[in-house]
N, C-alpha and C positions, 0 to 999 in steps of 0.2 A: 423569756427574759434574756437568755443568752443570744438567741437569733436577733432579737430587736436591738440588743446592745452592740452586737457585731455589725449590724447594718449601720448603726450610728457611728461606730468606731471607724468604718471604712469611709463614710461620708466626711467625717471630721478630720480625716488624715491629711497631712500636707501632701502626700503622694497616694491618692486613692487606688491607682492601679497596682502599686506595690503592696498596699495593704490587702487588696482583694486577692492577689496571688498568694500572699503569706497566710491567708485565712483558709486556704483549701484543706490543709490537714485538720483544722478545727471542724470544718463542715463535714468532712468524712468521719471524724470521730463522733460528732453529734448524730449522724446517720446510723452509725453502728450502735450507739447507745440506744437510740429509738428502736432499732431492730431488736435488740436484746431485751429491752424492757416491755415493749408493747406487742411483740409478736412471739408468744411462748413457743409456737411451733418451730420457729427458727432458732430457738435457744438450744445449744448443744447440751448433751448429757454431761455430767461431771467428768466421766472418763474421757469423752471426746474433747471436752474443753481443755483438760490437762494435757492430752496428747498433742493437740493443736498448738497450745501455748509453748509446750516443750520444743516442738519443731521450730516454732517461730523464734524462740529464745536462742537456740543453737545457731540458727541462720543469721540472726542479728549479731551474735557474738563472732561468728566466722567473718561476716562482711565487715563488721566493725574493726576486727583486728587487721584486715587488709586496708581498710580506710585509714586507720591510724598510722599506717606507714608513712603518710604524708606529714604526720606530726608525731614522730617517735619519741614521745615523753614517757618512758617506762622506768620502772624501779631499778632494774639491774643494768649496769654499764655495758656488760658483754652483750646482753640482748639488744641494747640500744645500738651498739655498733653493727650488729647483724641486721637490724632493721634499716639503718642508714645505708648499708650495703645493698639491700634489696630495694631501697628507694632510688639509689643511683641506677640500678639496673632497669627499673620500671620507667623512670624518667617522667616524660610528659604525661603519661596516662594517669598518674596520681593527681595531677593538677585538675583533672576533669571530675574528680570525685566531689559529691556535694557536701555541704556543711553537716549533713546528718551524721557523718562519720567523725565528727569532733569527739575527742575522748569523753567529755562530760555528757554529751548526748548518748553516746553508747552506754556509759555507766547508768544513766537514768533509765534507759530501755531495759537493760539487763536486770537492774534492781526491781523494776516492776514485775518481770516475768519470773524471776528466780524462785520465789516461794511456790509457784505453781509446778515447778520441776523438782524442788527439794522434797515437798511433802509426800508425793507418791513414791519417792525413792526411799524414804525413811519408814513410812507406815506400811503395814501389811495390807494386802488387797484381797479381793474375793477369789482370785484364781487359785488352782491347785498349787501346792507348795513349790514344785520344781519350776512351774511357769512363773510363779510370783517372784522367785529369786531372779529369774532372768529379767522380768519386767523392772524390778527395783534396781538391778545392776545397770540397765539402760538409762533409767532416769538419773541415777547417781553419776553415771558417766557424762550425761548432758549437763548436770549441775556443776561438775568439775570443770568442764570447758567454759561455761558461763562465768564461774568464779575466777578462773585464771585470767580471762579477758577483763573482767571487772577490776581485778588487782592491777593489771597493766595500764588501766586508764589513769590511775593516780587521782581519782576524784575523791577527795576527802569527804565531801558531803555524801557521796554514795557509800563510802565506808561506814559513816555514822548511821546512815539509813539502814544499811545491812545489819549492823549490830542491833538496832532497835527492832527490825523486822524478825531477827533471830530470837530476841527476848520475847516478843509477842507470840511468836510461833511456839516457843517452849511453854509459855503460860497457857496457850490454847490446847495443846495436845499432851504435854508432859510437864506439869507444874513443878515437879521435883527438880527438873534441870534448871528452871529459873532460880530456885533456891541455891543452886550450886554456882551458876555463872553470873547471876546478878551481883552478889557481893564481890566476886573477883573483878568484874569490870569496874565497879565503883572504886575499889582499892587501886586498880591500875590507873584509872583516871585521876584520882587524887595524887598518886605518886608522880605521874607525868606532869601534873600542874606544879607540884613542889620542885621538881628537878628543872623544868624548863622556865618556870616563871609565867606570870599571867599573859604578857604580850606574846611571847614566843609560843606558848601553848595555844593561844587563839589563832595565831598565823598557821601553825601546824595543823590545827583542826579544820580550817576552812580551805586551804589551798597548798599545793606543792610548790607554787611559784611565790617567793617572798614579795614580789612586787604587787601581787593581788592578795595580800594577806587580810587580816581583820580590819586594819585601819583603812585600807583602800575600800573594802566592801562597806564600811560604815559611811564613807563619803557617798558611795553609789546609792545606798539606802536612804541617806538624807536627801539627796537630789530627787530620788523617786517620791519621797513623801512630799516634797515641795511641788512636784508635778501633780500629784494626786490632789492636793489642796487647791491648786490653781484650776484644774480641769477635771473635777471629780465626777461630773455627770456624764460628759461625753468621752472621757478618756483623751489620750494624747494622739490617738490614731493607731490602729492595730499594727503591731510590729515596727513602730517608728521610734522606739526609745532612743536609738543611737543618733538619728537625725535631729530629734528635738533636743537632746541633751547637749550635743556639740554646739548648737546655735543659741539656745535660750538659757541653758543651765551649765555653762562650762565649769569644769572642775578646777581647783586652784593650780594644779600641776599640769593641766591639759590632758590628763589620762582619760580617754574615752572608753565607753563600755558598750558592748552589743545589746545587753539587757540589764535588768536591775538586780539580777542574782538573788531573787526571792520570788518563789512561785506566786504567792498570794498578792504581793504588791505588783507583780507583773501583770496579773489578771486584772487587777483594779486599774492599772494604767491603760491597758489595751481595750478593756470593755466598759470602763466606767463603774459607777456604784451599782447600777442595776445588774450588769453582767457578773460583777463580783459576788453579789447576794445570790444570784442564780446558781453560780458555781458552788457556793458554800451550801446551798440547799441540796444540791445533787450529791455533794460529798457527804453531807450529814445523813441523807437517805442511804447512801451506800454503807456507811458505818453502822447505822441502826439495823439494817436488814441483815448484814453479814454477822454482826454480833448476836442478833436474835436467832438466826439459823444455827449459829455455833452453840449457843446456850440451850436451845430447845432440843437438840439432838441428845440421844442417850450417851452415856460414857463409852459404850462400844463404838469403836471407830468405824466409819463408813465413808464411801466415796463422797457423799454429800457433805459430811462433816469435814473431809479433807479439803474440799473446794471452799468451804466457809472459812477454814483456818488459813488457807492460802490467801484468800481475799483480804482477811483481816491483816495478815502480815504484810502483804503488798501495799495496802493503804497506809499502814504504819510507816513502812520504809519510804514511801512516796511523800507523805506529809513531813517526815523528818528531813529528807533531802531537800524538800521545797523551802525549808527555812534558810538554806545557804545557796541555793541555785534554782534555776527554772528550766532544768533539762528536759522536762516532759511538756513543755509549752513553747509554741512559736517556732517549731522546726518540723522537718518532714516526718519525724517519728511521733509527733504529738498525738496522733490518733490512738496510740497504744493505751494511754491512760483511760480512754473512754470505754475500751473493751473491759478493763477491770471494773470500772464503775458500773457498767451494764450488767456484768456477771454478778457483782455483789447485790445490786438492787433486785435482780431476778431471782436471788435465793429465797425471797419471801414468797413468791408465787410457787416455787418448787416445794417449799415446806407446807404451804396451804394445800397443794394438790396431794401431797403424801398424807396429810392429815385426813383429807376427805376420802381417800382410798382405803383407810384402815377400817376393819370391821367394827361394829358397834360395841363388841365386848372387849375390844383392845384396852389394856390397862392404861396406856398413855392417853387414849381418847377419853376414857372415863375421867382421868384426872383433869 
């Protein structure tokens, strides 16, 4: 469904060559998904998967930090001045950096990979105690680097996704932590809403830029729904939201947008109804298999359970972030999402293989 809808989206595009070029990360992601789901021999072990994703996450954080020098929108004025000084030194080289280094894209990629780094850093592993302490310290160091860069992106949607991912992770591995932090977060959210007011709270929740607050995004979402109603079957052409919106659906104040700032609506516009349904099916399979693998494991923690918990938390963060942005779609880092989906769906085969390998007298097998 996805491949057929993608072909239709390219053919229906006002600029087919641009749409074909923009679809390359999606094609790579679908190839990785197929490899992880249909080729069990190519699927990495839980330890190798977390090691690979940890290295990938640190690399993306480092490259993203350098790339964000071209747009130094950070939280601290002193750090912003330092980045501007580095920007003046590097000069023209920064202009050659691709849009993949946009802060929102960096935040979306880090959010996807962060649970796979945090879980092995917090949970004990199978190694001897002295080696396990070193392993956990390395993972926590990598998580600290990724968290620092994520904070500097000022992506409010990623912040919200990180909170939800943390709550889901707590519920998966240590439910008592959820009983502690859940009420505190609810109280903090209610207090912020009461202090800031409804409109200011909404603006602060979605964007650090007041010009792209909640009212602006509502306009973008309304335009996106109008596009979806008009071209629901074919979509508007893959990656052509900006071109179609500026010509056919101009905003009242003439404020254009590069995408619709909602993952699910963006997929509906790019791939049409069939591609959107196909994506939701894959997402539903990933949720079902990861939750099943998490619930079927015994309460004793294991690497397999760690990977399942990381997949659940990563999907929760991605789905939450997707309500406010489309940072994991339509850019050069869009293939990362399909690795997480492939690992989550592949958990079902790993669970089945472990069940078949148990001796007949095993208590779990008897149950």
